[in-house]
C-alpha positions as CSV (number, residue, x, y, z in Angstrom):
1,X,61.1,76.3,110.3
2,X,64.4,77.7,109.1
3,X,67.5,75.8,110.2
4,X,70.1,77.6,112.3
5,X,73.8,77.0,112.9
6,X,75.2,78.2,116.2
7,X,78.6,79.7,116.3
8,X,80.6,77.8,113.6
9,X,83.3,79.9,111.9
10,X,82.8,80.5,108.2
11,X,86.1,80.1,106.3
12,X,87.0,81.4,102.8
13,X,90.6,80.6,102.0
14,X,92.3,81.9,105.1
15,X,89.6,84.4,106.0
16,X,87.4,83.2,108.9
17,X,84.2,85.0,110.1
18,X,82.9,84.1,113.5
19,X,79.6,85.7,114.5
20,X,79.0,87.0,117.9
21,X,77.9,84.3,120.4
22,X,74.5,85.9,120.9
23,X,73.8,86.1,117.2
24,X,73.5,82.7,115.5
25,X,73.7,82.8,111.8
26,X,71.3,81.2,109.3
27,X,72.2,79.4,106.1
28,X,70.9,82.4,104.1
29,X,73.3,84.7,106.0
30,X,76.2,82.3,105.4
31,X,75.4,82.3,101.7
32,X,75.4,86.0,101.5
33,X,78.7,86.2,103.3
34,X,80.3,83.7,100.9
35,X,78.9,85.7,97.9
36,X,80.3,89.0,99.3
37,X,83.8,87.5,100.0
38,X,83.8,86.0,96.5
39,X,83.0,89.3,95.0
40,X,85.8,91.0,96.9
41,X,88.3,88.4,95.7
42,X,87.0,88.7,92.1
43,X,87.6,92.5,91.9
44,X,91.0,92.1,93.5
45,X,90.3,93.6,97.0
46,X,91.0,90.3,98.7
47,X,94.0,88.1,97.7
48,X,93.3,84.6,96.4
49,X,92.8,81.7,98.8
50,X,96.0,80.7,100.5
51,X,97.5,84.1,100.2
52,X,97.4,86.6,103.1
53,X,97.0,90.3,102.7
54,X,100.6,90.8,103.9
55,X,101.7,89.0,100.7
56,X,100.5,91.8,98.4
57,X,103.5,93.9,97.5
58,X,103.6,97.4,96.0
59,X,105.9,98.9,93.4
60,X,106.1,102.6,92.8
61,X,108.0,105.2,90.7
62,X,108.8,108.8,91.7
63,X,110.8,111.5,90.0
64,X,112.3,113.5,92.9
65,X,113.1,116.7,90.8
66,X,116.8,117.4,91.4
67,X,117.3,115.6,94.7
68,X,120.7,117.2,95.1
69,X,122.6,118.3,98.2
70,X,124.4,121.2,96.4
71,X,123.4,123.1,93.2
72,X,124.9,121.9,90.0
73,X,124.8,124.2,87.0
74,X,121.1,125.2,86.6
75,X,119.9,122.5,89.0
76,X,119.2,123.8,92.5
77,X,119.8,121.9,95.7
78,X,116.8,120.2,97.3
79,X,115.7,122.2,100.3
80,X,115.3,120.5,103.7
81,X,111.5,121.2,103.4
82,X,111.5,119.6,99.9
83,X,113.4,116.5,101.2
84,X,110.9,116.2,104.1
85,X,108.0,116.3,101.7
86,X,109.5,113.6,99.6
87,X,109.9,111.4,102.6
88,X,106.4,112.1,103.6
89,X,105.2,111.0,100.2
90,X,107.2,107.8,100.3
91,X,105.9,107.0,103.8
92,X,102.4,107.6,102.5
93,X,102.6,105.1,99.6
94,X,104.6,102.5,101.6
95,X,105.9,100.8,98.5
96,X,108.0,97.7,98.9
97,X,110.0,98.6,95.8
98,X,110.4,102.1,94.5
99,X,112.1,103.4,91.4
100,X,113.5,106.9,91.7
101,X,114.6,109.4,89.1
102,X,116.8,112.6,89.4
103,X,118.9,111.3,92.3
104,X,122.1,113.3,92.7
105,X,124.5,110.4,93.4
106,X,125.2,107.6,95.8
107,X,125.8,109.8,98.9
108,X,122.4,111.5,98.2
109,X,120.7,108.2,97.9
110,X,122.3,106.9,101.2
111,X,121.1,110.1,103.0
112,X,117.6,109.4,101.7
113,X,117.7,105.8,102.8
114,X,119.0,106.7,106.3
115,X,116.4,109.4,106.8
116,X,113.6,107.1,105.7
117,X,114.9,104.3,108.0
118,X,114.9,106.7,111.0
119,X,111.3,107.4,110.2
120,X,110.3,103.8,110.1
121,X,110.6,102.9,106.3
122,X,113.6,100.7,105.8
123,X,115.0,99.8,102.3
124,X,118.0,97.5,102.9
125,X,118.6,96.8,99.2
126,X,119.4,99.5,96.6
127,X,120.8,100.1,93.1
128,X,122.0,103.3,91.5
129,X,122.9,103.6,87.8
130,X,124.9,106.3,86.2
131,X,124.4,107.4,82.7
132,X,126.0,110.1,80.4
133,X,124.5,112.8,82.6
134,X,126.6,112.8,85.7
135,X,124.3,115.1,87.7
136,X,121.3,113.0,88.1
137,X,120.8,109.2,88.1
138,X,118.1,106.6,88.3
139,X,117.9,104.4,91.4
140,X,115.9,101.6,93.0
141,X,115.1,101.1,96.7
142,X,113.8,97.7,97.8
143,X,112.7,95.8,100.9
144,X,113.3,92.6,99.0
145,X,116.7,91.2,98.0
146,X,118.1,92.2,94.6
147,X,119.3,88.9,93.2
148,X,120.8,90.2,89.9
149,X,121.9,93.6,88.4
150,X,122.2,94.5,84.8
151,X,123.0,98.3,84.7
152,X,122.8,99.9,81.2
153,X,125.2,102.8,81.4
154,X,126.7,103.3,78.0
155,X,123.9,102.9,75.4
156,X,124.1,105.2,72.4
157,X,122.4,106.0,69.1
158,X,123.0,107.7,65.8
159,X,120.9,110.7,64.8
160,X,121.6,112.3,61.5
161,X,125.1,111.0,61.5
162,X,125.9,112.1,65.0
163,X,126.5,109.8,68.0
164,X,124.5,110.5,71.2
165,X,124.4,108.6,74.5
166,X,121.4,107.9,76.7
167,X,121.6,110.6,79.3
168,X,120.3,108.7,82.4
169,X,120.9,105.0,81.6
170,X,118.5,102.2,82.5
171,X,118.5,100.3,85.8
172,X,117.5,96.6,85.4
173,X,117.4,94.4,88.5
174,X,115.9,91.0,89.5
175,X,114.0,91.1,92.8
176,X,113.0,88.1,94.9
177,X,109.8,88.8,96.8
178,X,109.6,85.3,98.4
179,X,110.4,81.7,97.5
180,X,107.4,81.6,95.1
181,X,107.7,84.9,93.3
182,X,110.4,87.0,91.6
183,X,110.3,89.7,89.0
184,X,112.5,91.9,86.8
185,X,112.3,95.7,87.3
186,X,113.5,98.0,84.5
187,X,113.4,101.7,85.2
188,X,114.1,104.7,83.0
189,X,114.1,108.5,82.7
190,X,113.9,109.4,79.0
191,X,115.0,112.7,77.5
192,X,113.0,115.6,78.7
193,X,111.0,117.9,76.4
194,X,113.4,120.7,77.1
195,X,114.9,121.9,73.8
196,X,118.7,121.4,73.4
197,X,120.9,122.8,70.7
198,X,122.4,119.4,69.7
199,X,119.3,117.9,68.2
200,X,115.5,117.8,68.3
201,X,114.4,116.6,71.8
202,X,111.5,114.5,70.5
203,X,113.8,112.6,68.1
204,X,116.3,112.0,70.9
205,X,113.6,110.7,73.2
206,X,112.3,108.4,70.5
207,X,115.8,106.9,70.0
208,X,116.1,106.4,73.8
209,X,112.7,104.7,73.8
210,X,113.8,102.4,71.0
211,X,116.9,101.3,73.0
212,X,114.6,100.7,76.0
213,X,112.2,98.7,73.8
214,X,115.1,96.5,72.7
215,X,115.8,95.5,76.2
216,X,112.1,94.7,76.8
217,X,111.9,92.6,73.7
218,X,115.1,90.7,74.6
219,X,113.7,89.8,78.0
220,X,110.3,88.7,76.7
221,X,111.8,86.8,73.7
222,X,113.9,84.8,76.1
223,X,110.8,84.2,78.3
224,X,107.4,85.3,77.1
225,X,105.9,84.6,80.6
226,X,108.6,86.7,82.4
227,X,107.4,88.9,85.3
228,X,108.6,92.2,84.0
229,X,107.7,95.7,85.3
230,X,108.9,98.7,83.3
231,X,108.4,102.0,85.0
232,X,109.7,105.5,85.4
233,X,109.5,108.9,83.8
234,X,109.1,108.5,80.0
235,X,108.6,112.3,79.6
236,X,105.6,112.2,77.3
237,X,101.9,111.4,77.1
238,X,100.3,108.1,76.2
239,X,99.7,108.9,72.5
240,X,103.2,110.2,71.8
241,X,105.5,108.2,69.5
242,X,108.1,107.6,72.2
243,X,105.6,106.3,74.8
244,X,104.0,104.1,72.2
245,X,107.4,102.7,71.4
246,X,108.0,101.7,75.0
247,X,104.5,100.1,75.4
248,X,105.0,98.2,72.1
249,X,102.6,96.1,70.0
250,X,101.7,92.5,69.5
251,X,102.6,89.6,71.8
252,X,105.2,91.7,73.6
253,X,103.0,94.7,74.2
254,X,103.0,96.0,77.8
255,X,99.9,96.6,79.9
256,X,99.5,100.2,81.2
257,X,98.3,100.2,84.8
258,X,97.1,103.8,84.6
259,X,96.9,104.6,88.3
260,X,94.5,107.3,89.4
261,X,93.7,109.4,92.5
262,X,91.7,107.7,95.3
263,X,89.0,110.3,95.2
264,X,85.9,108.3,94.7
265,X,85.7,108.4,90.9
266,X,84.4,105.1,89.7
267,X,82.4,105.7,86.6
268,X,83.3,104.8,83.0
269,X,83.9,107.3,80.3
270,X,80.6,108.2,78.5
271,X,82.7,107.6,75.3
272,X,83.7,103.9,75.4
273,X,86.7,104.6,73.1
274,X,88.5,106.3,76.0
275,X,89.7,105.5,79.5
276,X,87.6,106.7,82.4
277,X,87.8,110.3,83.3
278,X,89.8,109.6,86.5
279,X,92.5,112.0,87.7
280,X,95.8,110.4,86.5
281,X,98.2,113.3,86.0
282,X,101.6,112.8,87.5
283,X,103.5,116.0,86.4
284,X,103.0,119.7,86.5
285,X,104.8,121.6,83.6
286,X,105.1,125.1,84.9
287,X,106.1,126.7,81.5
288,X,102.8,125.6,80.0
289,X,100.8,125.5,83.2
290,X,99.6,122.0,82.4
291,X,99.1,118.7,84.3
292,X,100.0,115.6,82.4
293,X,100.6,111.9,82.8
294,X,104.2,111.2,81.9
295,X,105.2,108.6,84.6
296,X,104.2,105.0,84.0
297,X,104.1,101.5,85.5
298,X,103.9,99.1,82.6
299,X,103.6,95.3,82.8
300,X,104.4,92.2,80.8
301,X,101.6,89.8,80.4
302,X,103.2,87.6,83.0
303,X,103.3,90.3,85.6
304,X,99.8,91.5,84.7
305,X,98.4,88.2,85.8
306,X,99.4,89.1,89.4
307,X,98.4,92.8,89.2
308,X,95.9,93.8,91.9
309,X,94.1,96.6,90.2
310,X,92.2,97.8,93.3
311,X,95.4,98.9,95.1
312,X,97.1,101.1,92.5
313,X,96.9,104.9,92.7
314,X,98.4,108.3,92.2
315,X,99.3,109.9,95.5
316,X,97.2,112.9,96.2
317,X,98.9,114.7,99.1
318,X,98.6,118.3,100.3
319,X,101.4,120.6,99.3
320,X,102.8,117.8,97.1
321,X,104.7,120.3,95.0
322,X,107.1,121.2,97.8
323,X,108.8,117.9,97.1
324,X,108.8,117.6,93.3
325,X,107.0,118.6,90.2
326,X,106.0,114.9,89.9
327,X,103.6,112.8,92.0
328,X,104.5,109.2,92.8
329,X,102.4,106.3,91.4
330,X,101.9,102.9,92.8
331,X,100.8,99.4,91.5
332,X,100.2,96.3,93.7
333,X,100.7,92.6,93.0
334,X,100.0,89.3,94.5
335,X,103.2,87.6,95.3
336,X,102.5,84.3,93.7
337,X,102.3,83.3,90.0
338,X,98.8,83.0,88.8
């Protein structure tokens, strides 16, 4: 006769399962539940024991495409409908920390923060970094305290004997999630692929990528286990020279999170040399009528240990293009060193 246990809770970490009083469970049922919960933890759907679901935090990046209150040169002002769609997108991803590109100044960022707060999404901590381009900047919004700021506003490089400055600068901040976990966020917006008369745009972007890589290497040389998240609009595809420069090689190489749409795709690529055929594009280039992945969330080895792969995604939202020519991407992390 099979033994039965009546009504005891079954605990796994902080997850407790208590069966209905009229349905006693058997030892076989308990074993199946334990196996199922263990599998959920293994693939990253459940946090590890001792860590509640509320302690999984999310980091995102989003190019807002000329988030301006008034037109500047060839850059148009963002319409009220466009601003509303951007807020809808940010509410949908519910990121705890979000890096932004193409923000038109401090007043514009404050308007966005206030509008989001009125709609239930509060970011009390923020950073905005000016570069050589005074029209658009990079910024960071955070629910968590920013404990250190290292803005990079005046980086420059020589190209064929001519001095150029990094157009949008780099925002580097330390963020404290809780007493057990902190990380460094480094965000960028590299030179676009729009031709300019001063120099070749690809060579300018590669030089900016080299300067960004210097900052990554400096951080990881000082602490190889640092929790470092590098994210933003790098303005080229994965196999381009500038993107490969940012990702790096060897012991300081970054991990590409490669978020994808949550559309049910779960199969590997038939060719094992390539990533799965998931929908990962982040940018629509109207001139070529192409969709490409040019926005990235990259991780140091230290940060990759806390990466919750199951929660990352590219936001697929109807009429997304009303807000920007980019789509936001998200990565999630457990808020305790592993």
